[in-house]
C-alpha angles and dihedrals in degrees: 000000000000126000090252092055091051090053089054095049096047096065091048091053091048091051090050092051092048091051091050092049091051091050092050092047092050091050092050092050092049093046096047097084091048091051091049092052090048091052091049090051090053093051117092115252114262118244094206108140114247104174122087095242092045091052093048093052098036096099098090126241094322092047092049092051092049091047091052090052090050092049090052090050092049093051090049091050091049091051092049092050092050092045093051092047087058094043107041098063128131095232090055098043104030112026112203115258096003095115094049094048092050089048092053091049091052092048088053089050093243101136092163092059091047091053091046092053090054092049093049092053106043109194143119091279094048090049091055094045092048090055090052093047091051090060098047094108091057096057138250098303092057091047092050092050091048092051092052092050092048092049091049091050093050092046091051091048093052095042093048095075099041089052086073088062089056089048092052091047089057098040100046097065090045092052089048091049090050090054090048094050091047091050091049090052090053092047094052091043087065088056090052093046093050091043092240095314094116110118126236093249090054091051092045091052092051093046096050091047088053093049093056092080092053091052092050091047091054091046088057096041100050098058091039094056090044092052090047092054092048094048092045091054092048092050091049089051094051093045090052091049091048091051091050092047092049091051090049093049094053096039092108090055092049092050090048091052090052092051092048107037 
């Protein structure tokens, strides 16, 4: 075979190899999805929880205990919010027209009618005014001191319940964090037991299960602290209005005391 013949055969062989390589490549590309589906069919089904309830209670015994505590805190917070919505209302704390009617009775010198008005409309304002009326015979200074004590007592009574909302808002994230830290300890314990052979998916599953309690704790804490701030501001507003109304009711007595020291 001459050199020229060899030069003619070589390109033909190269073309044949290229065509075969392209055919093999095309076959591999077309078969890749089928092989992937086959591999997925051969893998065992994952038991990773997908439902909301399954995720919430997927942290083992410790996670379930922490979740039960968080649920109890959330129910308590919901009850406190509803109770305060029914308690901290203007018509229950500051009845319309009560202060002015008591003032007119005191100006007329009818202390009995003023006391009766307070008894007929039990509320925070009537409680404060009754304390002031009970000290009328001892002069303005005694009345003023009695009003201050009554206002302080009513403020403490109203703040006492909403303080539990603040307590829940502080405890819930800490309980969630405790569940998370406990879950992380368990997750890394698996690494120690398997001598570092635990796979990344196994670690990821343990970590996200541990973080669930922190998320739930924050979900409880954020509305609780918001409700506490709203109720605190409303109580401060009503206490300030009650103090102003009480001062207005007993203004004639104060003026009389200034004229006759």
